[in-house]
Every structure is written in structure tokens, then in C-alpha cells.
BASETI-756559 format. One record per residue (C-alpha): residue in three letters; chain; x, y, z. Coordinates in steps of 0.001 Angstrom, whole numbers. Example, Ala and Ser with C-alpha at 12.3 -4.5 7.8 and 13.67 -1.06 7.14 Angstrom:
% BASETI-756559
     r   c        px        py        pz
   ALA   A     12300     -4500      7800
   SER   A     13670     -1060      7140
This chain:
% BASETI-756559
     r   c        px        py        pz
   MET   A     51106     17663     -5070
   ASN   A     51961     16323     -2006
   LEU   A     49790     17949       847
   ASP   A     51029     16000      3776
   GLY   A     52364     18370      6695
   LYS   A     51774     21121      3836
   TRP   A     50224     24771      5084
   ALA   A     47388     25602      2897
   VAL   A     45627     29066      3095
   VAL   A     42203     28887      1945
   THR   A     39970     32245      1417
   GLY   A     36421     32264      1895
   ALA   A     36842     29421      4277
   GLY   A     33290     30419      6011
   GLY   A     31587     29753      2824
   GLY   A     30053     26472      1332
   ILE   A     32648     25868     -1277
   GLY   A     35495     27351      1230
   GLY   A     34695     24772      3909
   ALA   A     34447     21638      1307
   MET   A     37815     22506       122
   ALA   A     39273     23093      3193
   PHE   A     37924     19591      4625
   SER   A     39314     17931      1581
   LEU   A     42705     19551      2038
   ALA   A     42726     18550      5540
   SER   A     41941     15060      4914
   ALA   A     44885     14849      2632
   GLY   A     47216     15964      5238
   ALA   A     47550     19624      5056
   ARG   A     47358     22052      7848
   LEU   A     44743     25080      7258
   VAL   A     44901     28671      7348
   LEU   A     41088     29239      7064
   VAL   A     40395     33192      6337
   GLY   A     37177     34553      6412
   ARG   A     34774     37332      7743
   ASN   A     32670     35154     10120
   SER   A     34325     34129     13215
   SER   A     32075     31485     14353
   ARG   A     31687     29747     10855
   LEU   A     35569     29848     10922
   GLU   A     35793     28185     14359
   ALA   A     33218     25647     13880
   LEU   A     34934     24522     10702
   CYS   A     38098     24769     12622
   ALA   A     36994     22305     14775
   SER   A     35299     19914     12280
   LEU   A     38646     19256     10344
   PRO   A     40335     16082     10652
   GLY   A     44340     16912     11704
   THR   A     45380     19412     14022
   GLY   A     47227     22837     14166
   HIS   A     44788     24442     11926
   ARG   A     44620     28159     12147
   THR   A     41715     31109     11586
   VAL   A     41878     34383     10267
   VAL   A     39395     36942     10783
   ALA   A     40021     39046      7986
   ASP   A     38149     41451      5313
   LEU   A     40835     40905      2436
   VAL   A     39906     43955       498
   THR   A     42021     46018      3081
   ASP   A     45608     46388      3781
   ALA   A     45097     45155      7408
   GLY   A     43055     42102      6398
   ARG   A     46115     41002      3983
   ASP   A     48546     41799      6297
   SER   A     46912     39508      9158
   VAL   A     46901     36567      6718
   VAL   A     50649     37153      5782
   ALA   A     51505     37098      9444
   ALA   A     49103     34054     10305
   CYS   A     51369     32230      7413
   GLY   A     54478     32591      9397
   THR   A     57264     31467      6992
   GLY   A     54757     31003      4393
   PRO   A     52020     28748      2907
   ASP   A     52800     25744       476
   LEU   A     49447     26604     -1027
   LEU   A     47036     29416     -1627
   VAL   A     43351     28726     -2669
   ASN   A     41878     32373     -3781
   ASN   A     38068     31271     -3193
   ALA   A     36676     34226     -1711
   GLY   A     33710     35736     -3977
   VAL   A     30756     37642     -4160
   ASN   A     28055     37901     -6681
   HIS   A     25032     40517     -7338
   PHE   A     22285     38986     -9978
   GLY   A     20856     41574    -11717
   LEU   A     20678     43753    -14733
   LEU   A     23527     46369    -15334
   GLU   A     21029     49033    -15096
   GLN   A     19783     47691    -11625
   GLN   A     22881     47349    -10001
   SER   A     24388     50105     -7701
   GLU   A     28110     51447     -7885
   GLN   A     28700     49971     -4666
   GLN   A     27440     46492     -5483
   LEU   A     30003     46629     -8583
   ARG   A     33121     47549     -6860
   GLN   A     32470     45233     -4352
   MET   A     32372     42655     -7003
   ILE   A     35477     43899     -8529
   ASP   A     37326     44459     -5261
   VAL   A     36379     41214     -3771
   ASN   A     36880     38787     -6931
   LEU   A     39865     40457     -8324
   MET   A     41515     42851     -6348
   ALA   A     41876     41071     -3179
   PRO   A     43289     37807     -4749
   ILE   A     45726     39812     -6916
   LEU   A     46990     41977     -3732
   LEU   A     47050     38902     -1537
   THR   A     48939     36785     -4249
   GLN   A     51461     39572     -4689
   ALA   A     51882     39886      -659
   LEU   A     52447     36113      -338
   LEU   A     54910     35692     -3373
   PRO   A     58099     35939     -1328
   GLN   A     57023     33228       868
   LEU   A     55504     31042     -2051
   ARG   A     58941     31338     -3706
   ALA   A     60725     29851      -708
   SER   A     58341     26947      -388
   LYS   A     58033     26588     -4504
   GLY   A     54353     26641     -3719
   CYS   A     51120     26709     -5706
   VAL   A     48347     29607     -6085
   VAL   A     44828     28467     -7305
   ASN   A     42422     31224     -8194
   VAL   A     38979     30246     -8107
   GLY   A     37084     31587    -11012
   SER   A     33547     30584    -13013
   GLY   A     32110     29417    -15831
   PHE   A     31234     33079    -16396
   GLY   A     34990     34000    -16683
   SER   A     34980     32240    -20225
   ILE   A     31348     33277    -21322
   GLY   A     29642     36565    -20584
   PHE   A     25941     35771    -19230
   ALA   A     23198     38309    -18827
   GLY   A     22494     39090    -15539
   TYR   A     26251     38746    -14516
   CYS   A     27931     41623    -16106
   GLY   A     29637     42615    -12939
   TYR   A     30650     39159    -12015
   SER   A     31717     38232    -15384
   ALA   A     33909     41360    -15723
   SER   A     35623     40288    -12379
   LYS   A     36001     36645    -13316
   PHE   A     37195     37277    -16850
   ALA   A     39694     39388    -15306
   LEU   A     40826     36839    -12654
   ARG   A     41336     34276    -15393
   GLY   A     43527     36764    -17209
   PHE   A     45496     37761    -14097
   THR   A     46213     33626    -13474
   GLU   A     47218     33064    -17028
   ALA   A     49579     35966    -17305
   LEU   A     51055     35507    -13796
   ARG   A     51587     31671    -14455
   ARG   A     53572     32686    -17803
   GLU   A     55648     35406    -15328
   LEU   A     56367     32936    -12474
   ALA   A     57354     29989    -15317
   ASP   A     60917     30283    -13883
   SER   A     60236     30380    -10089
   GLY   A     59141     26931     -9044
   ILE   A     55845     28283     -8419
   ARG   A     52811     26536    -10153
   VAL   A     49721     28590    -10796
   GLN   A     46084     27112    -11585
   TYR   A     42751     28153    -12308
   LEU   A     39774     26097    -11322
   ALA   A     36302     27103    -12970
   PRO   A     33046     26011    -11311
   ARG   A     29436     26369    -12962
   ALA   A     26835     26949    -10536
   VAL   A     27260     25594     -7437
   ALA   A     24494     25142     -4730
   THR   A     25430     27803     -1887
   ASP   A     24108     30949       199
   MET   A     25529     32892     -2403
   ASN   A     22499     32405     -4657
   PRO   A     19328     34636     -4299
   PRO   A     16367     32327     -4652
   GLU   A     15567     33883     -7968
   VAL   A     19279     32111     -9390
   VAL   A     18199     28928     -8161
   ALA   A     14647     29303     -9896
   MET   A     16637     30468    -13106
   ASN   A     18841     27460    -13362
   LYS   A     16310     25116    -12843
   GLU   A     14150     26793    -15330
   LEU   A     17160     26926    -17739
   GLY   A     18183     23455    -17201
   ASN   A     21537     24311    -15760
   THR   A     23456     21879    -13588
   THR   A     24055     22885    -10380
   ASP   A     26738     20984     -8086
   SER   A     27361     20695     -4590
   PRO   A     30202     22275     -2856
   GLU   A     31504     18682     -2229
   LEU   A     32238     18039     -6032
   VAL   A     34001     21447     -6715
   ALA   A     36205     20578     -3902
   SER   A     36952     17138     -5322
   GLU   A     37735     18849     -8492
   LEU   A     40384     20846     -6593
   MET   A     41769     18098     -5743
   ALA   A     41840     16448     -9316
   LEU   A     43571     20073    -10359
   LEU   A     45981     19646     -7865
   ALA   A     46938     16124     -8780
   SER   A     47154     17076    -12524
   GLY   A     49404     19776    -12432
   LYS   A     47237     21354    -15542
   PRO   A     47119     24948    -15190
   VAL   A     43253     24998    -15750
   ARG   A     40493     22720    -15016
   GLN   A     36803     23855    -16000
   ILE   A     34115     21590    -14441
   GLY   A     31477     20316    -16792
   ALA   A     32096     18834    -20077
   PRO   A     29150     20919    -21369
   GLU   A     30612     24268    -20055
   ARG   A     33883     23349    -21356
   PHE   A     32641     22902    -25021
   PHE   A     30371     26236    -24808
   ALA   A     33553     27863    -23476
   ARG   A     35545     26752    -26274
   LEU   A     32754     27341    -28604
   ASN   A     32311     31056    -27494
   SER   A     35992     31887    -28066
   LEU   A     35730     30397    -31721
   PHE   A     32353     31772    -32514
   PRO   A     30753     33541    -30405
   GLY   A     28174     34605    -32754
   ILE   A     26514     31113    -31989
   VAL   A     26591     31561    -28307
   ASP   A     25138     34889    -28539
   SER   A     22139     33431    -30640
   ALA   A     21882     30391    -27977
   LEU   A     21952     32712    -25175
   GLY   A     19718     35181    -27020
   ARG   A     17127     32557    -26499
   ASN   A     17205     32603    -22730
   LEU   A     17070     36306    -22326
   PRO   A     13641     36857    -21252
   ILE   A     13628     33831    -18501
   ILE   A     16876     36055    -17527
   LYS   A     15195     39545    -17224
   ARG   A     12086     37983    -15367
   ARG   A     14147     36587    -12901
   ALA   A     16495     39703    -12555
   MET   A     13482     41835    -12301
   ALA   A     11932     39629     -9728
   ALA   A     15197     39859     -7872
   ALA   A     15406     43479     -7849
   GLY   A     11759     43471     -6928
   ARG   A     12539     41475     -3680
   ALA   A     15608     43645     -2819
   GLY   A     13310     46917     -2987
């Protein structure tokens, strides 16, 4: 995808992954509409980007007003929409509040669905591209991430269905699935758990480079990490094997989840 002079919307731009994606896209010549909740972070990011003409939108995408403000900022429409904004609450299901569970569904699933819907007329006109940023946990259900996995499994399904629905429209629909990433979203217990389990943790910059590779490839899906790709495939074919493998890690996951719940009070 040639990004020179194109408009790209990045949601969750105030976070580590979103900021790295914005920088990579701007370096490729794109003009950015940076969407997030933290005005100071967005302004600082905007000032640091190569190129000119970038815009910031402070918005809560769960609300109608927030999505309307993004649509208004896009003018005649974006060439690329990156639905990156997300939230996670690590913990056992019985420890989590209804508010936490609803927030994950609203932010990770409903917001990208409704924002994509709102921007479809402009994306049709530009024959643009939608990239939904999911997770490896959108292919593998993982203990301690019930609500998060539910939201990302659903986002992956939405992406697949939308890609097929828009097959004759000229709009490209793609899905990027990161694995663990070093961002502020992870509480100390998750950082410690990933280290104890030997899980690879990527930098936001690596995820941004994978986004650029996905856009260049034109392929529908890009899952980061060869072991993660293999495990996702294995889970789809022989879930019992994955049940057994992940079951061995359950005591560690539960211990870290209990520690997180205790710290939260």
C-alpha cells in the first residue's frame, strides 16, 4: 500500500503501540489523524512525527459523540483506518467486575465495529483499508484473559466476516495479531508472569514494523511470532493438546492473578 500523502486514522495513538504505528506510517509519508483520550500525549506525539498536517482527536470511541468527532476530523475520508485502541484487565473471571468485562467488550470490540461502520462511506470512496489490531489471544483462549480473549476472538470474527462482505467494494480488510508487548497496559504481575512462563515480549516498534509488513503484503492476516502461529494452528485442529500444555501453566497464572487482585484491593 502506497501511503505517501494518504490519510491514516490510528486509534489508541496515545499508547505505546499506537504511537509507534503512527511514527512508522508518518515516516512512509502518511498524514495522521491521531485518536486517543489523553490530549497531552496526542499533542506530544503529533509534534514528534515526521511530515506535516497531522491532526489530533481527543475522543472516547465507546460514545456516539467520540466516533462522530473522528468522522468529522477525517473530512472527505481516510485511506487507512487502524483500529488499535484496546484495554485489558488481567485476572480470573470470578475476580473481575461487570464494569471491567463490559469495558473490554466495549473498547476492544464495539468501538472498532461502530467506528468502521461510521467510516465505511468514506472508505468506499477512497477504496481504503481497515486494519483491526487483535491479539494472539484472539486465536487461543488463555486463563486469566477470559474477557479479553472473548473480545479479541470476536474482533477476529468481525474482521473475517467484514472482509468477505466487502470483497467487491475495493476496501481491503486486514487483521494484525500481536503477542505480548511491552506497554503500560501490562501490570507488574503480567510482566512477571510472562518472564516466568518464558513468553516473548515484543517492543511497540516491532509491532509497528509488522503493521507495515502487513500493509505491504496485502494479505488478510498477520500473526506475530512463529511459535504463536504454530500454537494457534494447533489449537484450531487439536485443542486438547493445547489444553494440556496450557494446563501445566495454570498454577503460575493463578498465582499471578491472585497477586494482581490483592494489589488492586
